[in-house]
C-alpha positions as CSV (number, residue, x, y, z in Angstrom):
1,M,-32.6,-18.7,56.0
2,L,-36.4,-19.4,56.0
3,K,-38.0,-20.0,52.7
4,V,-38.9,-16.7,51.1
5,R,-42.3,-15.8,49.6
6,V,-43.3,-14.2,46.3
7,I,-46.5,-12.1,46.8
8,P,-48.4,-10.3,44.1
9,T,-50.1,-7.2,45.3
10,L,-53.6,-6.4,44.1
11,L,-54.7,-2.7,44.4
12,W,-58.4,-2.5,44.5
13,K,-60.2,0.7,43.7
14,N,-64.0,0.8,43.5
15,F,-64.9,-2.3,41.4
16,G,-61.5,-3.2,39.8
17,L,-57.8,-3.4,40.0
18,V,-55.5,-0.4,39.3
19,K,-51.8,0.3,39.3
20,G,-50.1,3.7,39.4
21,I,-46.7,5.3,39.9
22,G,-45.9,6.9,43.3
23,F,-49.4,6.1,44.6
24,N,-50.8,8.3,41.8
25,S,-51.9,8.2,38.1
26,W,-53.9,5.1,38.6
27,R,-54.4,2.9,35.5
28,R,-57.0,0.2,35.4
29,V,-55.8,-3.3,35.0
30,G,-58.9,-5.4,35.2
31,P,-61.4,-7.0,37.6
32,V,-60.3,-8.7,40.9
33,L,-61.7,-12.2,40.6
34,P,-60.1,-13.2,37.3
35,A,-56.7,-12.0,38.7
36,I,-57.1,-14.1,41.8
37,K,-58.0,-17.2,39.7
38,V,-54.9,-16.6,37.5
39,Y,-52.6,-16.3,40.4
40,N,-54.0,-19.5,41.9
41,Q,-52.2,-21.2,39.0
42,R,-49.0,-19.3,39.1
43,E,-46.9,-20.5,42.0
44,V,-47.7,-17.6,44.3
45,D,-47.2,-18.1,48.0
46,E,-49.7,-15.4,49.1
47,L,-51.8,-12.6,47.8
48,I,-52.2,-9.1,49.2
49,L,-55.4,-7.2,48.4
50,M,-55.5,-3.5,49.3
51,D,-58.6,-1.3,49.0
52,I,-56.7,2.0,48.2
53,L,-59.8,4.1,49.0
54,G,-60.7,2.4,52.2
55,H,-59.2,5.1,54.4
56,Q,-61.5,7.7,52.9
57,T,-64.7,6.3,54.3
58,D,-66.1,5.4,57.7
59,E,-67.9,2.4,56.2
60,D,-67.0,-1.2,56.8
61,P,-64.8,-3.0,54.2
62,D,-66.8,-4.6,51.4
63,I,-67.3,-7.9,53.1
64,E,-69.6,-9.3,50.4
65,S,-66.8,-9.0,47.9
66,I,-64.2,-10.4,50.2
67,V,-66.4,-13.5,50.7
68,E,-66.5,-13.9,46.9
69,F,-62.7,-13.4,46.5
70,G,-62.0,-15.7,49.5
71,Q,-64.0,-18.5,48.0
72,E,-61.8,-18.4,44.9
73,C,-58.4,-17.8,46.6
74,F,-56.5,-20.9,47.4
75,V,-53.4,-19.3,48.9
76,P,-53.2,-17.2,52.1
77,L,-54.9,-13.8,51.5
78,T,-54.0,-10.6,53.3
79,V,-56.7,-7.9,53.1
80,G,-56.1,-4.2,53.9
81,G,-57.6,-0.8,53.4
82,G,-59.7,1.2,55.9
83,I,-59.5,-1.2,58.8
84,R,-60.1,0.7,62.0
85,S,-61.6,-1.7,64.5
86,I,-61.3,-5.3,65.8
87,G,-64.9,-5.9,64.7
88,Q,-64.0,-5.2,61.1
89,V,-61.0,-7.6,61.5
90,Q,-63.3,-10.3,62.7
91,K,-65.7,-9.8,59.8
92,L,-62.8,-10.0,57.3
93,L,-61.4,-13.1,58.8
94,R,-64.8,-14.8,58.7
95,A,-65.2,-13.6,55.1
96,G,-62.0,-15.4,54.0
97,A,-59.0,-13.3,54.8
98,D,-56.1,-15.0,56.5
99,K,-54.4,-11.9,57.6
100,V,-55.2,-8.2,57.8
101,S,-53.0,-5.2,56.8
102,V,-53.3,-2.0,58.9
103,N,-51.7,1.3,58.0
104,T,-53.6,4.6,58.6
105,A,-55.4,3.5,61.7
106,A,-52.2,2.4,63.4
107,Y,-51.0,6.0,63.6
108,T,-54.2,7.3,65.3
109,R,-55.0,4.2,67.3
110,P,-51.8,2.0,67.6
111,E,-53.4,-0.1,70.3
112,L,-55.4,-1.7,67.4
113,I,-52.3,-3.6,66.4
114,T,-52.1,-5.0,69.9
115,D,-55.8,-5.8,70.1
116,I,-55.6,-7.8,66.8
117,A,-52.5,-9.7,67.9
118,K,-54.0,-10.6,71.3
119,R,-57.3,-11.7,69.8
120,H,-56.1,-13.5,66.6
121,G,-52.4,-14.0,67.0
122,V,-49.4,-12.0,65.7
123,Q,-49.4,-14.0,62.5
124,C,-52.6,-12.3,61.6
125,V,-51.2,-8.8,61.7
126,V,-49.4,-7.3,58.8
127,A,-48.4,-3.7,59.6
128,S,-48.1,-1.6,56.4
129,I,-45.5,1.2,56.3
130,D,-45.6,3.6,53.3
131,V,-42.4,5.6,53.1
132,K,-40.9,8.6,51.3
133,S,-37.3,9.6,51.3
134,E,-37.0,13.1,52.7
135,E,-33.9,15.0,53.8
136,G,-31.7,11.9,54.1
137,D,-34.3,9.9,56.1
138,W,-37.4,7.9,55.5
139,Q,-40.7,9.4,56.6
140,C,-43.9,7.4,57.0
141,Y,-47.1,8.5,55.3
142,S,-50.7,7.4,55.9
143,G,-53.9,7.8,53.9
144,A,-52.5,6.0,50.8
145,G,-49.4,8.2,50.8
146,T,-51.2,11.5,51.2
147,Q,-50.5,12.4,54.9
148,R,-47.1,12.9,56.5
149,T,-47.2,11.3,59.9
150,G,-44.0,12.6,61.5
151,K,-42.9,9.1,62.1
152,Q,-39.5,7.8,61.0
153,A,-39.5,4.4,59.3
154,A,-37.1,2.4,61.5
155,A,-38.5,3.8,64.8
156,W,-42.1,3.2,63.7
157,A,-41.2,-0.3,62.6
158,R,-39.8,-1.1,66.1
159,E,-43.0,0.3,67.7
160,L,-45.2,-1.8,65.5
161,E,-43.2,-4.9,66.4
162,D,-43.5,-4.0,70.1
163,R,-47.2,-3.6,69.7
164,G,-47.7,-7.1,68.2
165,A,-47.3,-6.9,64.5
166,G,-46.3,-10.3,63.0
167,E,-44.7,-8.8,59.9
168,L,-44.1,-5.6,58.1
169,L,-45.1,-4.6,54.5
170,V,-42.6,-1.8,53.7
171,T,-43.4,0.1,50.5
172,S,-41.3,2.9,49.0
173,I,-43.7,5.5,47.6
174,D,-40.8,7.0,45.5
175,R,-40.2,3.6,43.8
176,D,-43.8,2.5,43.5
177,G,-44.7,1.6,40.0
178,T,-41.4,2.7,38.5
179,M,-40.1,-0.9,38.1
180,Q,-36.6,0.4,38.8
181,G,-35.9,-1.8,41.8
182,Y,-36.7,-1.7,45.5
183,D,-35.2,0.9,47.8
184,L,-32.6,-1.5,49.2
185,R,-31.3,0.9,51.8
186,L,-34.8,1.4,53.1
187,V,-35.5,-2.3,53.3
188,E,-32.2,-3.0,54.9
189,T,-32.7,-0.3,57.5
190,V,-36.1,-1.7,58.5
191,V,-34.8,-5.3,58.5
192,N,-32.0,-4.3,60.9
193,A,-34.4,-2.4,63.2
194,V,-36.8,-5.4,63.9
195,K,-36.8,-9.2,64.3
196,I,-40.0,-9.9,62.5
197,P,-40.3,-10.6,58.8
198,V,-40.2,-7.7,56.4
199,I,-41.9,-7.8,53.0
200,A,-40.2,-5.5,50.4
201,S,-42.6,-3.6,48.2
202,G,-42.5,-0.8,45.7
203,G,-40.3,-0.8,42.6
204,A,-39.8,-4.4,41.4
205,G,-39.4,-4.6,37.7
206,E,-37.3,-7.7,37.1
207,Y,-36.4,-10.9,38.9
208,S,-32.9,-9.5,39.8
209,H,-34.6,-6.8,41.9
210,M,-36.2,-9.5,44.0
211,V,-33.0,-11.4,44.4
212,A,-31.3,-8.2,45.6
213,A,-34.1,-7.4,48.1
214,I,-33.6,-10.7,49.8
215,A,-29.8,-11.4,49.3
216,Q,-28.6,-7.9,49.9
217,A,-31.3,-6.2,52.0
218,G,-32.5,-9.1,54.0
219,A,-36.2,-9.1,53.1
220,S,-38.2,-12.3,54.0
221,A,-40.6,-11.8,51.2
222,V,-41.0,-9.7,48.0
223,A,-44.2,-8.1,46.8
224,A,-44.9,-6.8,43.3
225,A,-47.7,-5.4,41.2
226,S,-46.6,-3.6,38.0
227,M,-44.0,-6.3,37.3
228,F,-46.7,-9.0,37.1
229,H,-49.4,-6.8,35.5
230,F,-47.4,-5.2,32.7
231,T,-44.6,-7.6,31.8
232,E,-44.3,-11.2,30.8
233,Q,-42.6,-12.0,34.1
234,T,-44.4,-14.3,36.5
235,P,-44.2,-15.4,40.1
236,A,-43.1,-18.9,38.9
237,G,-40.3,-17.2,36.9
238,A,-39.3,-15.2,40.0
239,K,-39.0,-18.4,42.0
240,I,-36.8,-20.0,39.4
241,E,-34.5,-17.0,39.5
242,L,-34.5,-16.9,43.3
243,A,-33.7,-20.6,43.5
244,A,-30.9,-20.2,41.0
245,A,-29.4,-17.5,43.2
246,G,-29.4,-20.0,46.1
247,I,-32.3,-18.5,47.9
248,P,-34.7,-21.0,49.5
249,I,-38.2,-20.9,48.1
250,R,-41.4,-22.7,48.8
251,S,-41.3,-24.7,45.6
252,E,-38.3,-26.7,44.4
253,Y,-36.9,-26.5,40.9
254,R,-34.3,-28.7,39.2
255,Y,-31.7,-27.4,36.9
256,N,-29.7,-29.3,34.2
């Protein structure tokens, strides 16, 4: 097994960070830059920064802010939200992003995934899939969970892989912010459908949830927001728990 990653997710709305439940009821949790500085010191492997309002406008991402964030971020940074063109991707990469996450635009212009992969490499493309459980299946939603796309999660994951996505960020809208655990069946279904890494997202509330997402569902990485914002649990603590469960991590810990 490759070494797994622990990835805090930062949800960016207007001028600060927020966190909600089920992609709704947003609660402010503070400014972006101090959070990035804190995570630099907390054994994180990567950071994901998502502009949750980006899909609502035709304007370019806030490049000036990304430059500021990128200068203070000392781990790989994935930026997403409202990305619709290869030109925007290039601006974000020059501003300090290491990867880009695409969701809504992939449904209307799936060739964008291929364009990014061809221009910047598959490792640059994180395809984001937001999913709700409906009628015994998992349906994909765009527009920050507001628009049903008609795509089924496993089939869409395979198409994104075929188009050049280097990894998938799979978020359960139903579990988002609940801290009741990832949707392990969803994660496992997507993992079994593709050969690229899958990041489990939506529902983490304790370290054991992360262990289960990797050991039981086969995720290559685990993302969390509420767990790190609203509890005393930390990315470093998560790594200690993962290592104790025999899961290879990117930092080594010793036990007595």
